[in-house]
C-alpha positions as CSV (number, residue, x, y, z in Angstrom):
1,X,-42.5,-16.7,14.4
2,X,-39.3,-14.4,14.5
3,X,-38.8,-15.7,18.2
4,X,-39.2,-19.5,17.0
5,X,-36.5,-18.8,14.5
6,X,-34.1,-17.3,17.0
7,X,-34.9,-20.3,19.5
8,X,-34.1,-22.7,16.6
9,X,-30.8,-21.3,15.8
10,X,-29.8,-21.1,19.4
11,X,-30.9,-24.7,20.0
12,X,-28.7,-25.8,17.1
13,X,-25.6,-24.0,18.4
14,X,-26.2,-25.5,21.5
15,X,-26.7,-28.8,20.3
16,X,-23.5,-28.5,18.2
17,X,-21.7,-27.5,21.4
18,X,-22.8,-30.8,23.3
19,X,-22.2,-33.1,20.5
20,X,-18.5,-31.9,20.3
21,X,-18.4,-32.1,24.3
22,X,-19.6,-35.7,24.2
23,X,-17.4,-36.7,21.5
24,X,-14.1,-35.3,23.4
25,X,-15.6,-37.2,26.7
26,X,-15.5,-40.5,24.4
27,X,-12.1,-39.8,22.7
28,X,-10.7,-43.0,24.1
29,X,-13.4,-44.6,22.6
30,X,-13.6,-43.7,19.1
31,X,-16.5,-46.1,17.8
32,X,-18.7,-44.8,20.4
33,X,-17.6,-40.9,19.5
34,X,-18.5,-41.8,16.0
35,X,-22.3,-42.8,17.0
36,X,-23.0,-39.5,18.9
37,X,-25.5,-37.7,16.9
38,X,-28.5,-35.4,16.4
39,X,-31.8,-37.2,16.5
40,X,-35.0,-36.3,14.6
41,X,-37.1,-33.8,16.4
42,X,-39.9,-35.4,18.3
43,X,-38.2,-38.1,20.0
44,X,-38.3,-36.5,23.3
45,X,-34.5,-35.8,23.4
46,X,-31.9,-33.9,20.8
47,X,-28.9,-36.1,21.1
48,X,-27.9,-39.6,21.4
49,X,-24.5,-40.1,23.1
50,X,-23.0,-43.0,25.0
51,X,-21.3,-43.8,28.3
52,X,-17.9,-45.6,27.9
53,X,-19.6,-48.8,29.0
54,X,-21.9,-48.6,25.8
55,X,-24.9,-47.5,27.7
56,X,-27.1,-45.0,25.9
57,X,-27.3,-41.3,26.9
58,X,-30.7,-39.4,25.8
59,X,-29.6,-35.9,25.9
60,X,-32.0,-33.1,25.7
61,X,-30.2,-29.5,25.0
62,X,-31.6,-26.4,26.3
63,X,-29.8,-23.1,25.4
64,X,-29.9,-19.5,26.3
65,X,-28.0,-16.2,26.1
66,X,-29.3,-15.7,29.6
67,X,-27.9,-16.6,32.7
68,X,-28.0,-19.7,34.7
69,X,-31.3,-19.2,36.3
70,X,-33.3,-18.3,33.0
71,X,-36.2,-20.5,32.9
72,X,-36.6,-23.0,29.9
73,X,-39.4,-24.8,28.2
74,X,-40.1,-28.6,28.2
75,X,-42.4,-30.1,26.0
76,X,-44.9,-32.8,27.1
77,X,-43.3,-35.1,24.8
78,X,-39.8,-34.4,26.4
79,X,-41.4,-34.7,30.1
80,X,-42.9,-38.1,29.2
81,X,-39.8,-39.4,27.6
82,X,-37.8,-38.1,30.7
83,X,-40.2,-39.8,33.0
84,X,-39.7,-43.3,30.9
85,X,-35.9,-43.0,31.0
86,X,-35.1,-41.7,34.4
87,X,-31.5,-43.6,34.3
88,X,-30.6,-42.8,30.7
89,X,-32.1,-39.0,30.2
90,X,-29.9,-35.9,30.8
91,X,-30.8,-32.2,30.3
92,X,-27.9,-30.3,29.3
93,X,-28.8,-26.6,30.2
94,X,-26.2,-24.2,28.4
95,X,-26.5,-20.5,29.4
96,X,-24.5,-17.2,28.6
97,X,-24.3,-18.5,25.1
98,X,-21.9,-16.5,22.9
99,X,-23.0,-17.4,19.5
100,X,-20.0,-15.5,17.8
101,X,-17.3,-17.5,19.8
102,X,-19.4,-20.6,19.9
103,X,-18.9,-20.9,23.8
104,X,-21.5,-21.3,26.7
105,X,-21.4,-22.3,30.4
106,X,-23.5,-25.3,31.1
107,X,-24.8,-27.7,33.8
108,X,-26.3,-31.0,33.7
109,X,-29.4,-32.4,35.3
110,X,-29.9,-36.2,35.4
111,X,-31.3,-38.9,37.6
112,X,-34.5,-38.1,39.2
113,X,-34.7,-34.7,37.2
114,X,-38.1,-33.9,38.4
115,X,-36.8,-33.7,41.8
116,X,-34.3,-31.0,40.9
117,X,-36.7,-28.5,38.8
118,X,-40.0,-26.6,39.3
119,X,-42.4,-26.9,36.3
120,X,-45.3,-24.7,35.5
121,X,-47.9,-25.2,32.9
122,X,-48.0,-22.8,30.1
123,X,-50.5,-24.2,27.6
124,X,-53.7,-26.1,27.6
125,X,-55.7,-27.9,25.0
126,X,-59.2,-26.4,24.8
127,X,-62.5,-28.1,23.5
128,X,-65.8,-26.6,23.2
129,X,-68.4,-27.7,25.6
130,X,-71.4,-29.4,24.1
131,X,-74.5,-27.8,25.4
132,X,-77.5,-30.3,25.6
133,X,-79.3,-27.8,23.4
134,X,-76.5,-28.9,20.5
135,X,-77.7,-32.4,20.7
């Protein structure tokens, strides 16, 4: 439970940094910058932003204090949303996060994201088998 709390805190800091970055990108478009926001959990992405042409950007933020190659988790919901929104889905990978200074390095994955990453299943749903004797 403690690790979840730490991850949530890191995630919140990362999301705040990305919102600030996206609003800065849209400085010349104040109406769009004002619409950049954190969305509810469970949507498959964290931040709704926009391109200058008003096209939506769905941004998933993954934050770590570790280095650039530190692996990150992607939920099945995030993966499915990514697959359904290939042209509008972005993963902002923040790394070397300094919480005190509120700084991080980052890279962006977009487009055919699955061709740029390796995934490994880490959980399985388990069901008890029904024996013929149980029927």
